[in-house]
C-alpha positions in Angstrom: 7.0 8.8 8.5 4.0 8.1 10.7 0.8 7.6 8.8 -1.4 6.5 11.6 -1.1 7.8 15.2 -3.2 6.3 18.0 -3.0 8.3 21.2 -4.3 7.2 24.6 -7.3 5.5 23.0 -9.9 3.7 25.2 -13.2 2.2 24.1 -16.1 1.1 26.2 -19.6 -0.1 25.4 -22.6 0.3 27.6 -25.1 -2.5 28.1 -28.0 -1.2 30.2 -26.1 0.5 33.1 -23.0 -1.7 32.8 -19.8 -0.3 31.2 -17.9 -2.9 29.2 -14.3 -1.8 28.6 -12.8 -3.1 25.3 -9.6 -1.1 24.8 -7.6 0.5 27.6 -5.3 3.5 27.0 -3.7 2.3 23.8 -1.0 4.4 22.0 1.1 3.4 18.9 2.1 4.6 15.5 2.0 3.0 12.0 4.5 4.1 9.4 3.6 4.8 5.8 4.1 1.6 3.8 4.0 -0.6 6.8 2.2 -4.0 6.9 1.0 -4.4 10.5 -0.5 -7.6 11.9 -2.8 -7.4 14.9 -3.2 -10.6 16.8 -4.9 -11.7 19.9 -7.6 -14.0 21.3 -11.2 -13.7 20.4 -12.8 -10.8 22.2 -9.5 -9.0 22.8 -10.6 -5.9 20.9 -8.8 -6.4 17.6 -11.7 -5.6 15.3 -12.8 -2.7 17.6 -9.3 -1.2 17.2 -9.4 -1.7 13.4 -12.8 -0.1 13.2 -11.7 2.9 15.2 -8.7 3.5 12.9 -10.9 3.1 9.9 -13.4 5.6 11.2 -16.3 3.1 11.5 -16.5 3.6 15.2 -15.4 6.3 17.7 -13.2 6.0 20.7 -14.5 6.8 24.2 -11.3 8.6 24.9 -8.2 9.6 23.0 -7.3 10.7 19.4 -6.7 8.9 16.1 -4.9 10.8 13.4 -4.6 9.3 9.8 -2.5 11.1 7.2 -2.8 14.3 9.2 -6.6 14.2 9.9 -7.9 13.7 13.4 -10.7 11.3 12.5 -12.2 11.5 16.0 -13.1 15.2 15.4 -15.1 14.6 12.1 -18.9 14.6 12.1 -20.8 11.6 10.6 -21.0 13.2 7.1 -17.3 14.2 7.1 -16.4 10.8 8.3 -18.3 9.0 5.5 -16.5 11.1 2.9 -13.2 10.6 4.6 -13.7 6.8 4.7 -14.7 6.7 1.0 -11.5 8.4 0.0 -9.0 7.1 2.4 -9.9 3.6 3.5 -10.2 0.3 1.6 -11.9 -2.5 3.6 -11.4 -6.3 3.2 -13.7 -8.4 5.4 -13.7 -12.1 6.3 -16.9 -12.8 4.4 -16.3 -10.7 1.2 -19.5 -8.7 1.4 -20.1 -8.9 -2.3 -23.5 -8.1 -3.7 -24.8 -11.3 -5.3 -26.9 -9.6 -8.1 -23.9 -7.6 -9.3 -21.0 -8.9 -11.5 -17.4 -8.7 -10.3 -17.0 -5.6 -12.4 -20.1 -3.9 -10.9 -19.1 -4.9 -7.3 -15.6 -3.3 -7.8 -17.1 -0.2 -9.4 -19.4 0.5 -6.4 -17.1 2.7 -4.4 -16.4 4.8 -7.6 -20.1 5.7 -8.1 -19.8 8.4 -5.4 -16.8 9.9 -7.2 -16.6 12.6 -9.9 -15.1 10.1 -12.4 -16.6 9.7 -15.8 -18.0 6.3 -16.9 -14.8 5.7 -19.0 -12.5 6.6 -16.1 -14.5 4.3 -13.8 -14.1 1.5 -16.3 -10.3 2.0 -16.5 -10.0 2.0 -12.7 -12.1 -1.1 -12.3 -10.2 -3.0 -15.1 -6.9 -2.0 -13.5 -7.9 -3.2 -10.0 -9.2 -6.5 -11.4 -6.0 -6.9 -13.4 -3.9 -6.4 -10.2 -5.8 -9.2 -8.4 -5.6 -11.5 -11.5 -9.4 -11.6 -12.3 -9.7 -9.5 -15.4 -11.1 -12.6 -17.2 -13.8 -13.0 -14.6 -15.2 -9.4 -14.6 -18.6 -10.4 -15.9 -19.0 -13.3 -13.5 -21.4 -13.1 -10.6 -20.2 -14.0 -7.0 -21.9 -17.4 -7.1 -19.9 -18.3 -10.2 -16.6 -17.7 -8.4 -14.7 -19.7 -5.8 -14.2 -18.3 -2.3 -10.6 -17.2 -3.1 -11.8 -15.5 -6.2 -14.6 -13.7 -4.3 -12.0 -12.4 -1.8 -9.9 -11.2 -4.7 -12.8 -9.3 -6.1 -13.3 -7.8 -2.6 -9.7 -6.7 -2.5 -10.1 -5.2 -6.0 -13.1 -3.2 -4.6 -10.9 -2.1 -1.6 -8.1 -0.8 -3.8 -10.1 0.7 -6.7 -10.2 4.2 -5.1 -6.4 4.0 -4.4 -7.0 4.4 -0.6 -4.4 5.7 1.9 -5.0 2.7 4.1 -6.0 -0.9 3.6 -7.7 -2.6 6.6 -8.2 -6.3 6.5 -10.3 -8.1 9.2 -9.5 -11.9 9.1 -9.1 -11.8 5.3 -8.2 -15.6 5.2 -10.6 -16.7 7.9 -13.1 -18.3 5.5 -10.7 -19.8 3.0 -8.9 -23.1 2.5 -5.2 -23.2 2.8 -4.3 -22.7 -0.9 -6.7 -19.8 -1.4 -5.5 -18.2 1.9 -1.9 -18.4 0.7 -2.9 -16.7 -2.6 -4.7 -13.9 -0.7 -1.7 -13.3 1.6 0.7 -13.2 -1.4 -1.6 -10.6 -3.0 -1.7 -8.5 0.2 2.1 -8.8 0.3 2.3 -7.6 -3.3 0.0 -4.6 -2.7 2.3 -3.7 0.2 5.7 -4.1 -1.6 4.9 -3.2 -5.2 2.1 -0.7 -4.7 3.4 0.7 -1.3 0.0 0.2 0.4 -0.1 0.6 4.2 -2.0 -2.4 5.5 -3.4 -3.2 8.9 -4.5 -6.8 9.2 -6.4 -8.5 12.0 -5.7 -12.2 12.1 -5.5 -15.2 14.4 -3.7 -17.2 11.7 0.0 -17.6 12.4 0.7 -18.1 8.7 -1.1 -14.8 7.9 0.8 -13.1 10.7 4.2 -14.2 9.1 3.5 -11.9 6.1 3.3 -8.7 8.3 6.4 -6.6 8.8 5.4 -5.9 12.4 3.2 -7.7 14.9 1.3 -6.3 17.8 -0.7 -8.4 20.3 -4.0 -7.4 22.0 -5.1 -9.1 25.1 -7.9 -7.9 27.4 -7.8 -4.5 25.8 -4.0 -4.1 26.4 -1.6 -3.7 23.5 1.9 -5.3 23.5 
């Protein structure tokens, strides 16, 4: 079953009076439970496409439907609520808040929910357990290794049980061993927890973990 449908999507940015095309008439589908790798040279539009699917940015033309919702038709307020419920984000540089513990960083997305404090704690402990860091929940980011910080970031991404997990170069800032651990974790989230994952990467080792690979080059998808 198709979870994500990208139909005739183009994206341009304007700099002064110059139009800079980034994506050109892209159409494809992502099935529920799929692990898709997006590859391509720097500047090919990979992150732009990821941001469009995740509702961070809007296409210039075309439609993007995720789990039956056309995200291109939502206003900013609706989009913010939709993202909070349906999308888990994993970035290259973790984006953890240094003055918060691992537990508090993971809890952040839940503060906007209707969960009680006890329910939030259960969700956070479960997410940290999934990524193997339940014994580090009271540590601050500076007390963790890069690989552990990325695992906290993944726990934060999955704590709301999102429909879609989007990862932008999740191993880009890690050494080889830590990168392998993160890829195994993403693979487990996909196989065991049935998470649909879209991962932007330029790392061939990371790309090997994806079920399906698509290549972007000069705004064209192959």
